mmCIF entry with sequence, helices, sheets and N, C-alpha, C, O atoms, coordinates in Angstrom:
data_MODEL
# 
_entry.id   MODEL 
# 
_entity.id                         1 
_entity.type                       polymer 
_entity.pdbx_number_of_molecules   1 
# 
_entity_poly.entity_id                      1 
_entity_poly.type                           'polypeptide(L)' 
_entity_poly.nstd_linkage                   no 
_entity_poly.nstd_monomer                   no 
_entity_poly.pdbx_seq_one_letter_code       
;(UNK)(UNK)(UNK)(UNK)(UNK)(UNK)(UNK)(UNK)(UNK)(UNK)(UNK)(UNK)(UNK)(UNK)(UNK)(UNK)
(UNK)(UNK)(UNK)(UNK)(UNK)(UNK)(UNK)(UNK)(UNK)(UNK)(UNK)(UNK)(UNK)(UNK)(UNK)(UNK)
(UNK)(UNK)(UNK)(UNK)(UNK)(UNK)(UNK)(UNK)
;
_entity_poly.pdbx_seq_one_letter_code_can   XXXXXXXXXXXXXXXXXXXXXXXXXXXXXXXXXXXXXXXX 
_entity_poly.pdbx_strand_id                 A 
# 
loop_
_entity_poly_seq.entity_id 
_entity_poly_seq.num 
_entity_poly_seq.mon_id 
_entity_poly_seq.hetero 
1 1  UNK n 
1 2  UNK n 
1 3  UNK n 
1 4  UNK n 
1 5  UNK n 
1 6  UNK n 
1 7  UNK n 
1 8  UNK n 
1 9  UNK n 
1 10 UNK n 
1 11 UNK n 
1 12 UNK n 
1 13 UNK n 
1 14 UNK n 
1 15 UNK n 
1 16 UNK n 
1 17 UNK n 
1 18 UNK n 
1 19 UNK n 
1 20 UNK n 
1 21 UNK n 
1 22 UNK n 
1 23 UNK n 
1 24 UNK n 
1 25 UNK n 
1 26 UNK n 
1 27 UNK n 
1 28 UNK n 
1 29 UNK n 
1 30 UNK n 
1 31 UNK n 
1 32 UNK n 
1 33 UNK n 
1 34 UNK n 
1 35 UNK n 
1 36 UNK n 
1 37 UNK n 
1 38 UNK n 
1 39 UNK n 
1 40 UNK n 
# 
_struct_asym.id          A 
_struct_asym.entity_id   1 
# 
loop_
_struct_conf.conf_type_id 
_struct_conf.id 
_struct_conf.pdbx_PDB_helix_id 
_struct_conf.beg_label_comp_id 
_struct_conf.beg_label_asym_id 
_struct_conf.beg_label_seq_id 
_struct_conf.pdbx_beg_PDB_ins_code 
_struct_conf.end_label_comp_id 
_struct_conf.end_label_asym_id 
_struct_conf.end_label_seq_id 
_struct_conf.pdbx_end_PDB_ins_code 
_struct_conf.beg_auth_comp_id 
_struct_conf.beg_auth_asym_id 
_struct_conf.beg_auth_seq_id 
_struct_conf.end_auth_comp_id 
_struct_conf.end_auth_asym_id 
_struct_conf.end_auth_seq_id 
_struct_conf.pdbx_PDB_helix_class 
_struct_conf.details 
_struct_conf.pdbx_PDB_helix_length 
HELX_P HELX_P1 AA1 UNK A 3  ? UNK A 8  ? UNK A 3  UNK A 8  1 ? 6  
HELX_P HELX_P2 AA2 UNK A 14 ? UNK A 39 ? UNK A 14 UNK A 39 1 ? 26 
# 
_struct_conf_type.id          HELX_P 
_struct_conf_type.criteria    ? 
_struct_conf_type.reference   ? 
# 
loop_
_atom_site.group_PDB 
_atom_site.id 
_atom_site.type_symbol 
_atom_site.label_atom_id 
_atom_site.label_alt_id 
_atom_site.label_comp_id 
_atom_site.label_asym_id 
_atom_site.label_entity_id 
_atom_site.label_seq_id 
_atom_site.pdbx_PDB_ins_code 
_atom_site.Cartn_x 
_atom_site.Cartn_y 
_atom_site.Cartn_z 
_atom_site.occupancy 
_atom_site.B_iso_or_equiv 
_atom_site.pdbx_formal_charge 
_atom_site.auth_seq_id 
_atom_site.auth_comp_id 
_atom_site.auth_asym_id 
_atom_site.auth_atom_id 
_atom_site.pdbx_PDB_model_num 
ATOM 1   N N  . UNK A 1 1  ? 2.294   -6.767 -10.620 1.00 0.00 ? 1  UNK A N  1 
ATOM 2   C CA . UNK A 1 1  ? 3.482   -6.150 -11.320 1.00 0.00 ? 1  UNK A CA 1 
ATOM 3   C C  . UNK A 1 1  ? 4.383   -7.126 -11.986 1.00 0.00 ? 1  UNK A C  1 
ATOM 4   O O  . UNK A 1 1  ? 4.860   -8.050 -11.328 1.00 0.00 ? 1  UNK A O  1 
ATOM 5   N N  . UNK A 1 2  ? 4.651   -6.979 -13.264 1.00 0.00 ? 2  UNK A N  1 
ATOM 6   C CA . UNK A 1 2  ? 5.523   -7.941 -13.982 1.00 0.00 ? 2  UNK A CA 1 
ATOM 7   C C  . UNK A 1 2  ? 7.005   -7.636 -13.677 1.00 0.00 ? 2  UNK A C  1 
ATOM 8   O O  . UNK A 1 2  ? 7.339   -6.543 -13.218 1.00 0.00 ? 2  UNK A O  1 
ATOM 9   N N  . UNK A 1 3  ? 7.867   -8.601 -13.935 1.00 0.00 ? 3  UNK A N  1 
ATOM 10  C CA . UNK A 1 3  ? 9.264   -8.411 -13.588 1.00 0.00 ? 3  UNK A CA 1 
ATOM 11  C C  . UNK A 1 3  ? 9.932   -7.213 -14.360 1.00 0.00 ? 3  UNK A C  1 
ATOM 12  O O  . UNK A 1 3  ? 10.689  -6.436 -13.779 1.00 0.00 ? 3  UNK A O  1 
ATOM 13  N N  . UNK A 1 4  ? 9.637   -7.104 -15.614 1.00 0.00 ? 4  UNK A N  1 
ATOM 14  C CA . UNK A 1 4  ? 10.243  -5.912 -16.401 1.00 0.00 ? 4  UNK A CA 1 
ATOM 15  C C  . UNK A 1 4  ? 9.871   -4.596 -15.790 1.00 0.00 ? 4  UNK A C  1 
ATOM 16  O O  . UNK A 1 4  ? 10.728  -3.720 -15.677 1.00 0.00 ? 4  UNK A O  1 
ATOM 17  N N  . UNK A 1 5  ? 8.647   -4.412 -15.394 1.00 0.00 ? 5  UNK A N  1 
ATOM 18  C CA . UNK A 1 5  ? 8.087   -3.218 -14.835 1.00 0.00 ? 5  UNK A CA 1 
ATOM 19  C C  . UNK A 1 5  ? 8.798   -2.965 -13.540 1.00 0.00 ? 5  UNK A C  1 
ATOM 20  O O  . UNK A 1 5  ? 9.260   -1.861 -13.253 1.00 0.00 ? 5  UNK A O  1 
ATOM 21  N N  . UNK A 1 6  ? 8.876   -4.054 -12.742 1.00 0.00 ? 6  UNK A N  1 
ATOM 22  C CA . UNK A 1 6  ? 9.613   -3.866 -11.438 1.00 0.00 ? 6  UNK A CA 1 
ATOM 23  C C  . UNK A 1 6  ? 11.010  -3.514 -11.628 1.00 0.00 ? 6  UNK A C  1 
ATOM 24  O O  . UNK A 1 6  ? 11.555  -2.757 -10.824 1.00 0.00 ? 6  UNK A O  1 
ATOM 25  N N  . UNK A 1 7  ? 11.656  -4.010 -12.649 1.00 0.00 ? 7  UNK A N  1 
ATOM 26  C CA . UNK A 1 7  ? 13.026  -3.620 -12.940 1.00 0.00 ? 7  UNK A CA 1 
ATOM 27  C C  . UNK A 1 7  ? 13.116  -2.134 -13.267 1.00 0.00 ? 7  UNK A C  1 
ATOM 28  O O  . UNK A 1 7  ? 13.990  -1.429 -12.762 1.00 0.00 ? 7  UNK A O  1 
ATOM 29  N N  . UNK A 1 8  ? 12.217  -1.674 -14.104 1.00 0.00 ? 8  UNK A N  1 
ATOM 30  C CA . UNK A 1 8  ? 12.219  -0.319 -14.542 1.00 0.00 ? 8  UNK A CA 1 
ATOM 31  C C  . UNK A 1 8  ? 12.055  0.617  -13.417 1.00 0.00 ? 8  UNK A C  1 
ATOM 32  O O  . UNK A 1 8  ? 12.673  1.681  -13.398 1.00 0.00 ? 8  UNK A O  1 
ATOM 33  N N  . UNK A 1 9  ? 11.251  0.265  -12.483 1.00 0.00 ? 9  UNK A N  1 
ATOM 34  C CA . UNK A 1 9  ? 10.859  1.206  -11.368 1.00 0.00 ? 9  UNK A CA 1 
ATOM 35  C C  . UNK A 1 9  ? 11.696  0.901  -10.131 1.00 0.00 ? 9  UNK A C  1 
ATOM 36  O O  . UNK A 1 9  ? 11.458  1.439  -9.050  1.00 0.00 ? 9  UNK A O  1 
ATOM 37  N N  . UNK A 1 10 ? 12.659  0.045  -10.312 1.00 0.00 ? 10 UNK A N  1 
ATOM 38  C CA . UNK A 1 10 ? 13.512  -0.367 -9.148  1.00 0.00 ? 10 UNK A CA 1 
ATOM 39  C C  . UNK A 1 10 ? 14.387  0.731  -8.734  1.00 0.00 ? 10 UNK A C  1 
ATOM 40  O O  . UNK A 1 10 ? 15.218  1.105  -9.561  1.00 0.00 ? 10 UNK A O  1 
ATOM 41  N N  . UNK A 1 11 ? 14.342  1.323  -7.570  1.00 0.00 ? 11 UNK A N  1 
ATOM 42  C CA . UNK A 1 11 ? 15.291  2.381  -7.075  1.00 0.00 ? 11 UNK A CA 1 
ATOM 43  C C  . UNK A 1 11 ? 15.714  2.021  -5.693  1.00 0.00 ? 11 UNK A C  1 
ATOM 44  O O  . UNK A 1 11 ? 15.170  1.099  -5.085  1.00 0.00 ? 11 UNK A O  1 
ATOM 45  N N  . UNK A 1 12 ? 16.740  2.783  -5.156  1.00 0.00 ? 12 UNK A N  1 
ATOM 46  C CA . UNK A 1 12 ? 17.199  2.556  -3.795  1.00 0.00 ? 12 UNK A CA 1 
ATOM 47  C C  . UNK A 1 12 ? 16.031  2.703  -2.821  1.00 0.00 ? 12 UNK A C  1 
ATOM 48  O O  . UNK A 1 12 ? 16.073  2.183  -1.707  1.00 0.00 ? 12 UNK A O  1 
ATOM 49  N N  . UNK A 1 13 ? 14.964  3.434  -3.262  1.00 0.00 ? 13 UNK A N  1 
ATOM 50  C CA . UNK A 1 13 ? 13.949  3.720  -2.332  1.00 0.00 ? 13 UNK A CA 1 
ATOM 51  C C  . UNK A 1 13 ? 12.738  2.723  -2.490  1.00 0.00 ? 13 UNK A C  1 
ATOM 52  O O  . UNK A 1 13 ? 11.689  2.855  -1.858  1.00 0.00 ? 13 UNK A O  1 
ATOM 53  N N  . UNK A 1 14 ? 12.963  1.798  -3.318  1.00 0.00 ? 14 UNK A N  1 
ATOM 54  C CA . UNK A 1 14 ? 11.904  0.784  -3.625  1.00 0.00 ? 14 UNK A CA 1 
ATOM 55  C C  . UNK A 1 14 ? 11.282  0.160  -2.296  1.00 0.00 ? 14 UNK A C  1 
ATOM 56  O O  . UNK A 1 14 ? 10.073  0.046  -2.094  1.00 0.00 ? 14 UNK A O  1 
ATOM 57  N N  . UNK A 1 15 ? 12.223  -0.198 -1.484  1.00 0.00 ? 15 UNK A N  1 
ATOM 58  C CA . UNK A 1 15 ? 11.799  -0.871 -0.177  1.00 0.00 ? 15 UNK A CA 1 
ATOM 59  C C  . UNK A 1 15 ? 10.932  0.100  0.571   1.00 0.00 ? 15 UNK A C  1 
ATOM 60  O O  . UNK A 1 15 ? 9.869   -0.290 1.054   1.00 0.00 ? 15 UNK A O  1 
ATOM 61  N N  . UNK A 1 16 ? 11.332  1.349  0.694   1.00 0.00 ? 16 UNK A N  1 
ATOM 62  C CA . UNK A 1 16 ? 10.545  2.432  1.384   1.00 0.00 ? 16 UNK A CA 1 
ATOM 63  C C  . UNK A 1 16 ? 9.255   2.552  0.786   1.00 0.00 ? 16 UNK A C  1 
ATOM 64  O O  . UNK A 1 16 ? 8.230   2.512  1.467   1.00 0.00 ? 16 UNK A O  1 
ATOM 65  N N  . UNK A 1 17 ? 9.253   2.705  -0.525  1.00 0.00 ? 17 UNK A N  1 
ATOM 66  C CA . UNK A 1 17 ? 8.004   2.932  -1.284  1.00 0.00 ? 17 UNK A CA 1 
ATOM 67  C C  . UNK A 1 17 ? 7.031   1.783  -1.046  1.00 0.00 ? 17 UNK A C  1 
ATOM 68  O O  . UNK A 1 17 ? 5.845   2.011  -0.812  1.00 0.00 ? 17 UNK A O  1 
ATOM 69  N N  . UNK A 1 18 ? 7.543   0.511  -1.107  1.00 0.00 ? 18 UNK A N  1 
ATOM 70  C CA . UNK A 1 18 ? 6.672   -0.553 -0.897  1.00 0.00 ? 18 UNK A CA 1 
ATOM 71  C C  . UNK A 1 18 ? 6.111   -0.650 0.494   1.00 0.00 ? 18 UNK A C  1 
ATOM 72  O O  . UNK A 1 18 ? 4.978   -1.075 0.721   1.00 0.00 ? 18 UNK A O  1 
ATOM 73  N N  . UNK A 1 19 ? 6.975   -0.228 1.441   1.00 0.00 ? 19 UNK A N  1 
ATOM 74  C CA . UNK A 1 19 ? 6.439   -0.237 2.905   1.00 0.00 ? 19 UNK A CA 1 
ATOM 75  C C  . UNK A 1 19 ? 5.437   0.779  3.008   1.00 0.00 ? 19 UNK A C  1 
ATOM 76  O O  . UNK A 1 19 ? 4.377   0.492  3.564   1.00 0.00 ? 19 UNK A O  1 
ATOM 77  N N  . UNK A 1 20 ? 5.636   1.991  2.523   1.00 0.00 ? 20 UNK A N  1 
ATOM 78  C CA . UNK A 1 20 ? 4.629   3.075  2.651   1.00 0.00 ? 20 UNK A CA 1 
ATOM 79  C C  . UNK A 1 20 ? 3.342   2.754  2.007   1.00 0.00 ? 20 UNK A C  1 
ATOM 80  O O  . UNK A 1 20 ? 2.276   3.032  2.556   1.00 0.00 ? 20 UNK A O  1 
ATOM 81  N N  . UNK A 1 21 ? 3.417   2.131  0.766   1.00 0.00 ? 21 UNK A N  1 
ATOM 82  C CA . UNK A 1 21 ? 2.175   1.733  0.086   1.00 0.00 ? 21 UNK A CA 1 
ATOM 83  C C  . UNK A 1 21 ? 1.451   0.694  0.827   1.00 0.00 ? 21 UNK A C  1 
ATOM 84  O O  . UNK A 1 21 ? 0.223   0.745  0.887   1.00 0.00 ? 21 UNK A O  1 
ATOM 85  N N  . UNK A 1 22 ? 2.157   -0.306 1.435   1.00 0.00 ? 22 UNK A N  1 
ATOM 86  C CA . UNK A 1 22 ? 1.587   -1.452 2.147   1.00 0.00 ? 22 UNK A CA 1 
ATOM 87  C C  . UNK A 1 22 ? 0.964   -0.907 3.406   1.00 0.00 ? 22 UNK A C  1 
ATOM 88  O O  . UNK A 1 22 ? -0.167  -1.300 3.694   1.00 0.00 ? 22 UNK A O  1 
ATOM 89  N N  . UNK A 1 23 ? 1.555   -0.081 4.155   1.00 0.00 ? 23 UNK A N  1 
ATOM 90  C CA . UNK A 1 23 ? 0.951   0.469  5.403   1.00 0.00 ? 23 UNK A CA 1 
ATOM 91  C C  . UNK A 1 23 ? -0.229  1.338  5.028   1.00 0.00 ? 23 UNK A C  1 
ATOM 92  O O  . UNK A 1 23 ? -1.256  1.270  5.704   1.00 0.00 ? 23 UNK A O  1 
ATOM 93  N N  . UNK A 1 24 ? -0.143  2.131  4.013   1.00 0.00 ? 24 UNK A N  1 
ATOM 94  C CA . UNK A 1 24 ? -1.219  3.001  3.600   1.00 0.00 ? 24 UNK A CA 1 
ATOM 95  C C  . UNK A 1 24 ? -2.402  2.107  3.242   1.00 0.00 ? 24 UNK A C  1 
ATOM 96  O O  . UNK A 1 24 ? -3.543  2.431  3.571   1.00 0.00 ? 24 UNK A O  1 
ATOM 97  N N  . UNK A 1 25 ? -2.135  0.957  2.554   1.00 0.00 ? 25 UNK A N  1 
ATOM 98  C CA . UNK A 1 25 ? -3.304  0.132  2.198   1.00 0.00 ? 25 UNK A CA 1 
ATOM 99  C C  . UNK A 1 25 ? -3.940  -0.554 3.424   1.00 0.00 ? 25 UNK A C  1 
ATOM 100 O O  . UNK A 1 25 ? -5.153  -0.765 3.457   1.00 0.00 ? 25 UNK A O  1 
ATOM 101 N N  . UNK A 1 26 ? -3.151  -0.888 4.389   1.00 0.00 ? 26 UNK A N  1 
ATOM 102 C CA . UNK A 1 26 ? -3.670  -1.516 5.621   1.00 0.00 ? 26 UNK A CA 1 
ATOM 103 C C  . UNK A 1 26 ? -4.472  -0.415 6.376   1.00 0.00 ? 26 UNK A C  1 
ATOM 104 O O  . UNK A 1 26 ? -5.550  -0.717 6.888   1.00 0.00 ? 26 UNK A O  1 
ATOM 105 N N  . UNK A 1 27 ? -4.015  0.765  6.456   1.00 0.00 ? 27 UNK A N  1 
ATOM 106 C CA . UNK A 1 27 ? -4.659  1.815  7.114   1.00 0.00 ? 27 UNK A CA 1 
ATOM 107 C C  . UNK A 1 27 ? -5.928  2.109  6.457   1.00 0.00 ? 27 UNK A C  1 
ATOM 108 O O  . UNK A 1 27 ? -6.941  2.302  7.130   1.00 0.00 ? 27 UNK A O  1 
ATOM 109 N N  . UNK A 1 28 ? -5.934  2.157  5.151   1.00 0.00 ? 28 UNK A N  1 
ATOM 110 C CA . UNK A 1 28 ? -7.238  2.437  4.407   1.00 0.00 ? 28 UNK A CA 1 
ATOM 111 C C  . UNK A 1 28 ? -8.217  1.378  4.602   1.00 0.00 ? 28 UNK A C  1 
ATOM 112 O O  . UNK A 1 28 ? -9.393  1.700  4.776   1.00 0.00 ? 28 UNK A O  1 
ATOM 113 N N  . UNK A 1 29 ? -7.867  0.125  4.594   1.00 0.00 ? 29 UNK A N  1 
ATOM 114 C CA . UNK A 1 29 ? -8.760  -0.954 4.832   1.00 0.00 ? 29 UNK A CA 1 
ATOM 115 C C  . UNK A 1 29 ? -9.288  -0.892 6.286   1.00 0.00 ? 29 UNK A C  1 
ATOM 116 O O  . UNK A 1 29 ? -10.480 -1.063 6.540   1.00 0.00 ? 29 UNK A O  1 
ATOM 117 N N  . UNK A 1 30 ? -8.439  -0.664 7.143   1.00 0.00 ? 30 UNK A N  1 
ATOM 118 C CA . UNK A 1 30 ? -8.902  -0.585 8.619   1.00 0.00 ? 30 UNK A CA 1 
ATOM 119 C C  . UNK A 1 30 ? -9.776  0.588  8.744   1.00 0.00 ? 30 UNK A C  1 
ATOM 120 O O  . UNK A 1 30 ? -10.737 0.500  9.508   1.00 0.00 ? 30 UNK A O  1 
ATOM 121 N N  . UNK A 1 31 ? -9.568  1.674  8.094   1.00 0.00 ? 31 UNK A N  1 
ATOM 122 C CA . UNK A 1 31 ? -10.386 2.821  8.225   1.00 0.00 ? 31 UNK A CA 1 
ATOM 123 C C  . UNK A 1 31 ? -11.763 2.606  7.612   1.00 0.00 ? 31 UNK A C  1 
ATOM 124 O O  . UNK A 1 31 ? -12.774 3.073  8.136   1.00 0.00 ? 31 UNK A O  1 
ATOM 125 N N  . UNK A 1 32 ? -11.781 1.912  6.528   1.00 0.00 ? 32 UNK A N  1 
ATOM 126 C CA . UNK A 1 32 ? -13.064 1.604  5.858   1.00 0.00 ? 32 UNK A CA 1 
ATOM 127 C C  . UNK A 1 32 ? -13.853 0.693  6.737   1.00 0.00 ? 32 UNK A C  1 
ATOM 128 O O  . UNK A 1 32 ? -15.043 0.955  6.909   1.00 0.00 ? 32 UNK A O  1 
ATOM 129 N N  . UNK A 1 33 ? -13.318 -0.356 7.314   1.00 0.00 ? 33 UNK A N  1 
ATOM 130 C CA . UNK A 1 33 ? -13.979 -1.311 8.078   1.00 0.00 ? 33 UNK A CA 1 
ATOM 131 C C  . UNK A 1 33 ? -14.494 -0.734 9.404   1.00 0.00 ? 33 UNK A C  1 
ATOM 132 O O  . UNK A 1 33 ? -15.629 -1.005 9.796   1.00 0.00 ? 33 UNK A O  1 
ATOM 133 N N  . UNK A 1 34 ? -13.653 0.071  10.106  1.00 0.00 ? 34 UNK A N  1 
ATOM 134 C CA . UNK A 1 34 ? -13.986 0.721  11.317  1.00 0.00 ? 34 UNK A CA 1 
ATOM 135 C C  . UNK A 1 34 ? -15.137 1.749  11.037  1.00 0.00 ? 34 UNK A C  1 
ATOM 136 O O  . UNK A 1 34 ? -16.109 1.838  11.787  1.00 0.00 ? 34 UNK A O  1 
ATOM 137 N N  . UNK A 1 35 ? -14.969 2.540  9.887   1.00 0.00 ? 35 UNK A N  1 
ATOM 138 C CA . UNK A 1 35 ? -15.892 3.519  9.588   1.00 0.00 ? 35 UNK A CA 1 
ATOM 139 C C  . UNK A 1 35 ? -17.296 2.927  9.264   1.00 0.00 ? 35 UNK A C  1 
ATOM 140 O O  . UNK A 1 35 ? -18.325 3.462  9.678   1.00 0.00 ? 35 UNK A O  1 
ATOM 141 N N  . UNK A 1 36 ? -17.289 1.824  8.521   1.00 0.00 ? 36 UNK A N  1 
ATOM 142 C CA . UNK A 1 36 ? -18.569 1.308  8.172   1.00 0.00 ? 36 UNK A CA 1 
ATOM 143 C C  . UNK A 1 36 ? -19.256 0.698  9.445   1.00 0.00 ? 36 UNK A C  1 
ATOM 144 O O  . UNK A 1 36 ? -20.472 0.814  9.596   1.00 0.00 ? 36 UNK A O  1 
ATOM 145 N N  . UNK A 1 37 ? -18.554 0.117  10.261  1.00 0.00 ? 37 UNK A N  1 
ATOM 146 C CA . UNK A 1 37 ? -19.118 -0.642 11.425  1.00 0.00 ? 37 UNK A CA 1 
ATOM 147 C C  . UNK A 1 37 ? -19.589 0.359  12.458  1.00 0.00 ? 37 UNK A C  1 
ATOM 148 O O  . UNK A 1 37 ? -20.632 0.169  13.083  1.00 0.00 ? 37 UNK A O  1 
ATOM 149 N N  . UNK A 1 38 ? -18.799 1.460  12.646  1.00 0.00 ? 38 UNK A N  1 
ATOM 150 C CA . UNK A 1 38 ? -19.177 2.495  13.608  1.00 0.00 ? 38 UNK A CA 1 
ATOM 151 C C  . UNK A 1 38 ? -20.242 3.504  13.029  1.00 0.00 ? 38 UNK A C  1 
ATOM 152 O O  . UNK A 1 38 ? -21.014 4.126  13.759  1.00 0.00 ? 38 UNK A O  1 
ATOM 153 N N  . UNK A 1 39 ? -20.218 3.610  11.690  1.00 0.00 ? 39 UNK A N  1 
ATOM 154 C CA . UNK A 1 39 ? -21.095 4.625  11.052  1.00 0.00 ? 39 UNK A CA 1 
ATOM 155 C C  . UNK A 1 39 ? -22.507 4.044  10.886  1.00 0.00 ? 39 UNK A C  1 
ATOM 156 O O  . UNK A 1 39 ? -23.496 4.773  10.952  1.00 0.00 ? 39 UNK A O  1 
ATOM 157 N N  . UNK A 1 40 ? -22.585 2.768  10.678  1.00 0.00 ? 40 UNK A N  1 
ATOM 158 C CA . UNK A 1 40 ? -23.953 2.159  10.456  1.00 0.00 ? 40 UNK A CA 1 
ATOM 159 C C  . UNK A 1 40 ? -24.245 1.229  11.686  1.00 0.00 ? 40 UNK A C  1 
ATOM 160 O O  . UNK A 1 40 ? -25.305 0.607  11.752  1.00 0.00 ? 40 UNK A O  1 
# 
């Protein structure tokens, strides 16, 4: 994400949004890894 875009989308909730997105990404990756290893 470029600086201008970050500035446009910067809100008081930016930290919360970043945290939620990061956690969701980690959960998704973990789910995919565990799903593939246990499924196959």
